[in-house]
N, C-alpha and C positions, 0 to 999 in steps of 0.2 A: 504493499499500500504505499502510494506517495507521501509524499510530506505536506503537500495541500489538501488529499482525501483526510489526512490523520486530521488538520489542525481546523476542517470543517466538522468534522466527527466530533473533536472536541469542545469546537463553539458551540457545535448545535445542542448538546448536552446542558451545556451550561446553560443557554438560551431557554430550553424546555427546563429543566431545573428552577429555574426561576418564575418563567411565567405558570409552572405549575404550581408550585407555595403561594405566589402572590391570589390565584383563582380558588385557592382554596382557605386563603385569609379572608378575600370580599366574600365567597360564599358561605363561608362559615363551618364549609365540611371539610374531614379529613382529607390532608394532601397525599397521600396515599394513592386516594381515587387516580387522581392527576397524575400523578409520578406514572404508574403503571398503565394507564390509558397513553401518555406517551409513551411508554417502552413498545408498549406493543403497538402502536404503529407505528414507531421508526423502526421496529425489527421484523417480526411475522408477516405483518399486513402490507408493509410498501419494502423491505428489505432495504431501507437506506443507512440502518444502524446493523454492524457486524460486529459483536464484543471484541471476539476472539481475532477478528481478521483486524481489529482497529490496536487491541492491545499485543497480543501475541500472547509472549510468555510471561509479559506481567500481568496479564487479566487473574490468573490464581493468587500470587503475592498481594495485589493491590484488594482484593476479595476479602483474604487473610486478614490481613492489616484493618481495613476498614471494620469487619467483623470485630475484631480485638479491641479498637477503640469506640465501637459502640456499647459495646458489655459492659466496658469500663466505666462508662458515662453513666450506664443505665445500674450499676452495682455502688457506685458514688449516691445514688436518693436510697440506699439500703438503711436506714438509720437503727439501731437495735432499742435504742433508747424512746422509741416511739411507738416501740409494738403497744403497749398499753393503751395509749391515746384512740387507738383505729377499731377500737371496738371489736368484742367475741364475735362479732358477724363475718368480720372481713378476715379476722383471724381464722376462720373456721372456713373461709371461701379460698385463702391461701396454701391454707395444710390438707384438710380432708376434701374440702371440695375440688381441690386441682387435684387430688390422686382419683377422685372419684370419676373426674373428666377424662383425666390422662387413659383410665382402665378402659372408661365406656370407647373412648376412641379410640385405644388400640385392638377390642375386641374386634370392634364395628371393619375398621381397616383388614385387620386377616380376615374374617369371614367374607366380608363383602369384596373386596380387591385380590386375595390370595396374597397377600403380601406377609411375607415371614415375621416372625414376632420379632423380629430384633429389630427391624425396620420400621414393621408397625408399632411399637415402644417408643421408636426414636420420634417416629411422624404427630407421634399422639403430646408427648411434649412440645412441639414445635407448635402445637396449633391450641395449647392449653393458656398463652398470655395473650393478656388484649393488651394495656397498656395508656398512658394518657396523651400522645399523640392522635388514637383515633376517638378516645373517650371523651375530653375535654372537648371537641370542637360539637360532636353529638351532643354535650349535656346543654351546652349553650342555645341551641337549638330547641332542643327536646322542654328543658324549662322544669324536669319535675321537683315533688319536693325537696326540701333539703336534705333530709333522712336517705332518700335515693342517690341522690349528687353527690353526698359524701361517700355512702360506702362504694358506688362507683368509681368514684376520682381512687379513693386510698387502694382499694382491688388495683386498678391498674398499674398504679406507682410500686405498689410492695409485689408485685405478681411478676413485673417484667426483670429485675434479676433472680428471682427464687426458679422463676420456669427457665431460664438463659440457664442457670445452675445446672436445675437438674437434668435439662439436656443435654448439657457438654458431658455428664458423668454417664446418662447413658452411651452418647455416642463414643467416649472413653474405654465403653465396656465393649460396644461392637469392633470397634479398632482393633480390640487387645487378642479378639479370640483368632490363632492360627492354627497351624496343623500339629503344633505342640499336646493337643489334647487340651482338658479343661482346666488343668495344673498350671500350663504356660501362658494360657488366658487370661487366668484370675492372679498371676504374677505380676502380667504385661498391665492390666488393670490397675492393681496395685499401685505398680511403682509410678505409672497415671496421677494417679490420686494424691500419692503421696509428693513425687513431686510437681505438682498444681502448686497442691496446698501448700508444702514447705518455700517451694520459689516465690508465690502473690504474697503469703503471710510474710516474707522476710524482705520482698521490694517494697512492701505497704508501709513496713515497720521503719524499712532504714530513710525511704522519701520523707515518711511522716518526721522522723528525727531531726532531718533538713529543714524541714518546713518548721517545727518550732521551735530552732536555734537560728533562724533565720539565717543561714549562711548562704543563701539565695537573695539578691535583692528581688525585688515583686516582678519589676519588669522581664526575668527572665525564669518565674515559674511554673509559668504557661508552657515554653518549651522545655525546661527539665521535666514536669511531669508528662508530654507525648514522647520524649527520648528516652524517660523511666517505664514507660507501659509498653514502647515499641521493644525495647530491650529483656524485657520480663515477659514480655512475648515469645520472641526470635530463641531468647537462652533457653527458656522451658523446652519449647519446640526442639535444640538442639541436645538436650539431656536425654530427654525422655519424648516421643517423637507421639504429638497430638498433645501433649498438655498446655499448649500454652493458652489455649482461649481458658480454661480453667484457673490457670494462673492469674490472669488480669483481672476474672472475676474475684478473686478471691481477695487480691490486691487493693482494690476499688473499696468492697467492703471493710478492711483492715483498714484503711486510712477515712473511708464514713465514719467509723466509730473510734477514731484513736484520741484519747484526751488531749487539749490542748491545740490541735492541728484545724485549724480553719481552711476546708476545703469548696469556701462557698465561691472563690476569683475562678479558681482552678474547673468546678462545676458549670460555671458560668462560659468558660473557656471552652468545653468538652460538651458542649451544648450547642455553642455554633459550628463548632465544626463536624459536628454529628447531624445538623441539620446539613451541611456542606455535605457530607458522607452518603449518609443516608438518602437524600437526592437525584443524586448521580448514580449510586449504588442501584438503585430503584429502577432507575428506566436502563441500565444495563442490564437486570438480572432480567426485567420483564420482555426487553429485546431477543434473550434467549431461550426465551422461553418455547416449549415444545409442543405446541398444539395438539397435532397429528398424534401423540403417544396419549396424551389425556383424551381424547375422541376417542383412542382404542379400547379403553379402559370400558365405556360403554357408557351406561346412566346409572350402574354400581358409584359412581361418583356423586350422583347429584344424589342417590340415598345416602351413599354419607356424608354429605351435607346434611342432609335431616337430620340423621342422627344427632348431627353435633346439634344442632339449630334448637334439637325440639325434646331431646331425651337427656344428652351429656348436660347443657347447663343447667334444665329446670332440677334434675338431679342432685346437683351442688349446689340451688341457692334452695330447695328441699330439706334437706340435711344442714345446711350453714345456717339457716333461720330457722331453724327449729329454735320453740320453745323461745323466742327474740320477742319483742313488742310492735316487729310490722304487721298490718294487716295484709290480706291475700291479696289485694289490689297492689299494693308495693312489690310483694314479693313476686307478682307475674310478672310485673314489668323486669324485677331484678333478674326474673327466667331468661326475659327476651334481651336481655340487653349484654353482647362480649361480640365485640368486635375485633377480629383480629388485626394485629398490625405489624410494626417494625419488627419487634425481635424474630418474631416468625419467619418471616420474606430474609432477612440477612441471615441468619443462621440458617437456615435449611438450605440456602444455596453453598455456603463452603461446606455443610457435613456431606451434601449432593455429591460434591467435585471430588472428594476425598472419598466416600464411598464408593464410586465408582474405580477412581484407581486399582483401590483394593479388590475389585470384581464381583460387588456384589451387582447383582443383574437389575435391579429393580430400583435404583437407587436414582437409575434419572427422570424417575415420576416423583420423586419427594419433593423439588421445584414447583413444577406443574398444578401438584395436586394442594400444595401450599397457598400457591397463589389464588386454587379456585375457593379453596374456605375462606383468604383475607377477602377476595374481592364479592364472595357471596354473603360473607355477614354482613361487612360496610354497607355493601349496596341495599341489601335488604334492611337491616334495620336502622340505616340515615333515613331511609321513605317512609319506613310505618314507626319510628321512633314516636316524635309527637303526636300523630292522629290517636293512637295505642295510649300513652302517656292521659290523654283527653279524654278518651275513652273509659279509663279504668278511674277517673278524676283522681290522680293523682299529678298533674301537672301544676302548675302553681300559675296563679291569675295572672294579668298583667303587670309587672313586676316591678313595686314599689320602694324597694329598699332604697338604701347607700352607701357608696362606696365614698370614702371620705380619705383625700390623699393628706395626709399627716393624721400623729397622733398624737400634738404637743396640745397644754391646756385650753388652747377656743376651740380646738377639732373633739376633746374629751367632754368638752361641754357640749357641743351640742349632741354629741354622739349620745350622750346618756339622755340627755330630752327627746333624741328622735325613739331611742329603746324604749323609754318610759311610756312612749304612744304606740307602742306594741310593735315600729316596724323595726324591719331587718337594717343592721349597719356592719360595714365590715370597713376598720379604719388601716391604714397603711403606712409603716414608716420605715426607715434605714435607721433609725436612732434608736439603739435598744432602751436607754433610759424612759424615754416617749411610748416607748412598745411596752416596758415592764409596768408602767406607770398607768396604762390604758388597760393591763391585764389585770391591775386590782380592782379598778373599775370594772370588773367583768366586761369588758366590751371585749365584742373579739377582733383578733388583729391578724394581719400577712406584716412579718417581718425582712423589711425588703423592697426594692425598688419595684415599682407597680408594671414601668413599661418594662421588666427583663424580661430575658426569653426564659428562667426558671416560672415568674409570674405567668405567663401563658399559661403554663401547665398546672399550675396548684394553685392560681388565684381563683376562689370560687364568686363568680359573677351571677350565679343561679337566687332569681330572688331580685336582685340588684335592678334599680331602672334610674336612679337620677347619681349624678357624680359632683360631691362637692370639693371642689381645689381649695385643700387650708392650710398650706403649705407657706411657710414665711418666703419662697422660695418663691418668686415670681415667673423664673425661667421653670422650674419643675413642673406648676400650676399649668402652665401654657402645654408642655412637652406630655403630662397625662391627660388633659382635656384633647391633646391632638389626638396621642394613643389609643385614648376608649371614644373616639368619634363615631364608628361605627357602632356603637355599643350602646351607646346615649345620645338621643336627639341633641339638637344646640340647643330645645329648649329646657333641657333637665340638666346642663350643666352649669353651674354656676361656683362662681370665684370670689373669694377677698384678695382687694390691690394690695399689693406692696406699696410703704409708703414713697419709694424712689418711683412707682407704677404711674400712684395716681397724679405727682405732678409732671408727668412727660407728656409733651404735645401726641398728635394722632399721627405722627412724622417718627415717630420713636417708640412708639408703643404698639404692642399686639392688639389685630383685630379680634373685635368682641367672640367670633366664630373660632377665633384659636384659645384665646384664653379665656371664655367663656362668658355668661351671664353676670353681672354685678350681685353679689347677697346682699337682701336686707333693702327696705322701702325706702331708707335713708341714706347718703350718702355714708361708707364706714369701711375703713383700711384694717388690714391684718394688725398693726400697730396699736392702730385706737383700742380694736375689740382687746387683743391683750392689755391694755393700761386699762382700762375700764374694767375687766376682770379682777386685775390686779387690785382697784382701788375699793374694790367691794361691792360691781354692776355684778347679777347674777343672770343663767339662762332661766326665765321664767314658763311655766306652760300656766296659760290661764282658756278656760271653756267659758263661753257667752252661755247668756239663757235670756230666759225673756223678759229679767228683772235688771239685765246688765248685759247693754247690748254695745256693736261698734258702735258708736260716739259714745256711751259714756267710758269706755274703756279709753278712746280717745283725750276725752274732759278730764279723766284721772293721771293718765300718765303723759301726755303729751307730746314735745320731745324727746323726754326721757328713753322712750319705748322704740328700738327700732323694732321692726316687724322682719322674724327670719322667714317664718314658715308656717301652715296651719293646714289643717287636717278636718275637712267635712264632714258632715254626720254617715254619709257613705263611705267614710274610710279613706277618701284620695288625700293623700297631700301635695300642696301647692307651694311652692318656694316662691317667697315674696320677693319682685324687684323694683325697679323703681323703669316707671311708677305703678305703683300697687294694681296689679290683671285681675284682681279679686276683689271681693267685697265678703266680709267677714258676717255672719249672718248666727241665728240664733243655734245652740247647738255646736259651731264650731270652735276647735281646741285652734288657741295662738300663741306661738314659742315667740318669744322677743327677749331682746338682749335689754335690761333696766337697767337706768344706772341710779345712783343712791341722792344725786344731786346734780340737778342739770346744770348748771352754770360755772363753777368750776372743772369738773368734771370733762367737760368739752372744752374749756380752756388748757387744761395741762394735756390732753389730746393732740389737739392744733400745734401746740409746743413741741409736742413729741414727734409727731409728724414731721417736723420741720427739723428734727432733729437725724431721721432716718437716711 
């Protein structure tokens, strides 16, 4: 293949990956759908992309290293300290439930398709993993009750590394079987497990010590992490064949649970790198699909898909939710939602190539069969999840909760007022002191940047319909409003301007569509709000009655009250802007910042604003 064709092929893969990810972001659907479609169109359909011809002998090593990095990134998210927090239902789903799913799929694959027991067991481990990259976009469209959404999200996060580890162990057992009988096979398997575990644990511990003692500058930590992962993977494979994937998985788990080691910067880098690797890898794998082999297996493949959807998953949920407080409607939706995703496709590709080299006849069917399960579950469940949630009456109504950017005193006061009204709130902040104070006030929090890649997978937006950008940084507020512009309409994004921003002219100030609407029926900046709170003002909730109406409220408080929001008798929350676009009436509940004394407070605030 000429250099010209190679450059065109690489550029085409990059363009298709970017377009697929962008389309998934716009449509709020799993990116895997569009990446697979791009690969299938470029490969089997049109013949424009031939990965083997494009990469030659580099294809297999590139796939191996990509899978190693993906597994390492997934294992970095498995924190043992969170095991108690995920609840007994999720614990059973990723342990006993996962074993049930594995057994059902393995038995069905063996009897329906004639796979050997070894390959059937391996296929079962490959297709029991869901993952946050396919669950989170589906939850945003489906909008189920928070109890369902939390279970599905945690299952996807936790089962990712567990399922991958199980698949690696089963694969290691298969390749360890040779001509030397069971004794030789078991000794080879033990060597793979021992080498992978020991080298992975040692590599994770050594790299953790380097990070904990700050032997590397921050700008080299990501590069060092990448080099360490590849070094452990290659070293393990050189010592004992096929132990590399287990080693990097153990290495990631060790780093994630090592005391005094902050893996968040590395995790963010690995997440971005995984997006790049996954996007290109999916297109390459889809371009290599052998549809003829899949069609040759006949309708049994569809029967297998039906077993996975209608038998394996419901059994998992029935056992995992036994004795829980979930009602039958919530269990029914949980039994329907289990899309397969990234780990299944990536790991199946590398295992299939390895097993084909080892002489396993049916190994070439692993990839197309895995992709059939991925496409079938994602397409079917994406199309039916929202209607089914509505039919079962477990879908949230129009989202009315609040995502609050910031967990500072201003944000906490508003968060407590909203929570007292029965409205769901979620506060985000990168300051641990602010997050800790919010948690002391029993406010739900997310510790981190809400616009980060990590937040894409872990930030729970189900039930949230408003954005309050209440950070003291006008730049962060503007970034948050832009980042969430597809999740919250322009009429539901509000902010408090900073002191400097309020004095800027229109030529130096971001437009309202970017920074959000001003909160409050009177001009109010963030420094003024914070100053008034410090001087004794409070965020007060008042319900209007027939004897005490809106006019009485205004007469009592005058300009000392800045109305922030109101809840009408139907339960709808209205945010106050300038001018006030609603007229409170009987049985309306007002939330306002009320000063203790008017003149001194206002004068002090104006002086403070001049100093900002």
